[in-house]
C-alpha positions in Angstrom: 0.0 -0.2 0.0 1.0 3.5 -0.7 1.0 6.3 0.9 0.6 10.3 0.0 4.2 10.8 -1.0 3.8 7.2 -3.0 6.0 5.7 -1.2 5.1 2.4 0.2 3.6 2.8 3.9 5.3 0.1 6.5 3.2 -0.7 10.1 5.7 0.2 12.8 5.4 -2.6 15.3 8.8 -1.2 16.7 8.5 0.5 20.2 10.3 3.6 21.1 13.1 3.2 24.1 11.2 5.2 26.4 8.3 2.8 25.7 10.3 -0.3 26.2 12.1 1.3 29.7 8.6 1.8 31.1 7.7 -1.7 29.9 10.6 -3.3 31.6 10.0 -1.0 34.9 6.6 -1.8 35.3 7.1 -5.7 34.3 9.5 -5.3 37.7 7.0 -3.5 39.8 4.6 -6.6 39.0 7.4 -9.2 39.8 6.7 -12.8 39.5 3.0 -12.4 40.0 1.4 -14.7 37.4 -2.3 -16.1 37.5 -1.8 -19.1 39.8 0.7 -17.8 41.9 0.7 -17.8 45.6 2.8 -15.6 47.6 2.8 -13.5 51.0 3.7 -10.5 52.3 3.1 -8.2 55.6 -0.5 -7.8 54.5 -1.5 -11.8 53.9 -1.4 -14.6 51.9 -2.8 -14.3 48.1 -3.2 -15.8 45.4 -3.1 -14.1 41.9 -6.1 -14.3 39.7 -5.4 -11.7 37.1 -3.2 -9.5 36.3 -4.2 -6.0 34.1 -1.0 -4.6 32.0 -3.4 -2.1 30.2 -2.7 1.4 32.0 -6.1 2.7 31.4 -7.8 -0.2 32.4 -5.7 -0.3 35.4 -6.2 3.4 36.1 -10.2 3.0 36.0 -9.9 -0.3 38.1 -7.5 1.4 40.9 -9.0 4.5 40.4 -5.6 5.9 40.5 -4.4 8.1 37.9 -0.7 7.1 37.9 -1.6 3.0 37.9 0.3 0.9 35.1 -1.0 -2.1 36.5 -3.5 -3.9 38.6 -3.2 -7.1 40.3 -6.2 -9.3 41.0 -5.7 -11.4 44.1 -7.4 -13.9 46.4 -6.7 -13.6 50.4 -6.5 -16.8 51.3 -7.2 -16.3 55.1 -10.2 -14.3 54.3 -11.3 -15.8 50.5 -11.8 -11.9 49.7 -10.7 -10.7 46.3 -9.2 -7.4 45.6 -7.1 -5.8 43.3 -3.9 -4.2 44.3 -1.7 -1.8 42.7 1.3 -2.5 44.8 4.9 -2.8 43.9 6.8 -6.2 44.6 9.1 -5.6 47.2 11.7 -7.4 48.8 9.3 -8.7 51.8 7.1 -10.3 49.2 7.7 -14.1 49.0 6.4 -16.3 46.5 5.2 -19.7 47.9 3.8 -21.2 45.1 4.3 -21.0 41.4 2.4 -22.0 38.3 4.2 -23.2 34.9 1.8 -21.9 31.9 
């Protein structure tokens, strides 16, 4: 397909360096939390149900303008489910991983 200049148009799937850096930072903040993973931290024992990485959806879910991700977890003590935007820290521990 040609564009207005008569040159063939190519689709660009490359991401710019800033987008790639932000993607890496977000992945680090999510850490090893994948659906099925069980982890604990100072606030409880949780199983990951889903991970939302679309920033606009994460902002809507968490009602925070700066949200980049949201993790749906189930508290294994109370069976309550909720979303969290907390980053993975050194005090969080994976107890069970699930291979996909």
